[in-house]
N, C-alpha and C positions, 0 to 999 in steps of 0.2 A: 637731669631729665636735658634729653637731647632736643632739638630743635629742628625738624626738616623743612626744607622746602615745600612752600607749596604751590607755587604755578607750576604747569606741564610742562616746560623749555626745562626747568630748574628739575625736576624730578629724578628721573631717571629711570632703574629699573623700579616695577614693583610702585605700589600704592600710598605708602611711607607708613604704612600699619602693619602691623599681624594680622593675620587672616585663616578663615578655616573651613574645610570643607568634611564632612559626615558624613558617609557614604554607608548605606547596609546592601552590601554585596548575597548574592548566590548564585553555586557553583555544580554541572551536572556534565559526568562526563561518560561517557557510551563510546568501545571500541575508539575508533580513530575521530569520533567527532566529541565535541567539550560545547558546554553552552554557558554564557556566564553573565546577569545583569542585576540592575538592580535600580536605586535612586539614593536621594540624600537630599539637605543642605548645606549652604556655603553662609555660612557669615561674615561678610565684611564688612566694618565701618568705616571703611576713609571715608572724606568728604567725596562726596559723588559718585559713590558706590552704592550697591545694594543688596543686600540678604536675597535667594533667590534657591527654589528648588531646579535640582537634575538630574538624569537618567537615562538610562540606556539599558542595550540588548547587545550581542555579540551572538554570533556563531562562528567557530572555526573548524576547520578536518586537516589534519595533521596525513602526510602523502611520505609515508616512508619516518625516517629519523632524522632526517636533515630538512624538510620543507611543508611550515603549516599556512594554510591560507585561510581568510576569513573575511566576515562582513557585520560590521554593526550601523544601529541605529542610535545615538544620540539627542538628546535634544536638555533646553535649560534656559532657566526665563531670564530676564532682563537681567544683567549686573551692574548696571550702572545708569544714572539719568540720560534719557534719550536713547535704549538701546531697547530693543521688541524681545528679547531672547529671540534661540532657535535651535530650529529640527535640523541633522546632519544625516549622513550614509555615509562612510567611509569603508573600505575592500584597501587591506596589510596582508600581511605575516612576517615571515620569519627567515630565514636559511641558515642554517647552520654549519658552519665552513672549519670547528672542531669545536673539541669539547668543552670547552670553557668559552667557546666565541663564535659570537651569532650575527647577521646582520638585521637590523629592521628594519621594514616600509607601511606605508601608510597613506592613501589619498583619500581625499571626498572634497564633498563641495553643500551648503544648505541649501533644503529644499522651502525649507518658510522661514518668516520672519527675515531679522538679520543678513547679510550677503558675507559667507564665509569661505576660502577657499581654504582644508586643511591637508594640511601633509607634511612626514617628516620620514627622512633616511636617517639612519644610527648605527652604531655597535653596541651590543650586550656582550662584556665582558665578565664573568665567574671565578672564585677565585675558592 
């Protein structure tokens, strides 16, 4: 058995235990438009953490073969003791540079519950 540190400063990445997200998502595409979403539950038994529900819905549109833009509403319950949970809106998309590489981007902010600014910029490589 591996003993993990319990103090926040000593813990590093993660929360010291395996946890799981169990989602159920649906999707529908029509022409250049795609919409999908759903919800689920996160199961987290680490000290100070909680199980919580989550869900969201996204609408995106392709603008030719290289550019896709979309918006999403996402919400989740309280994930830890002292959290309120949150609901947020994000806007983002992708730009395909070549057949196997795209740039991904997203930015948003919560509008209810805990205050969060959410963003990412990344590369997506397939082979």
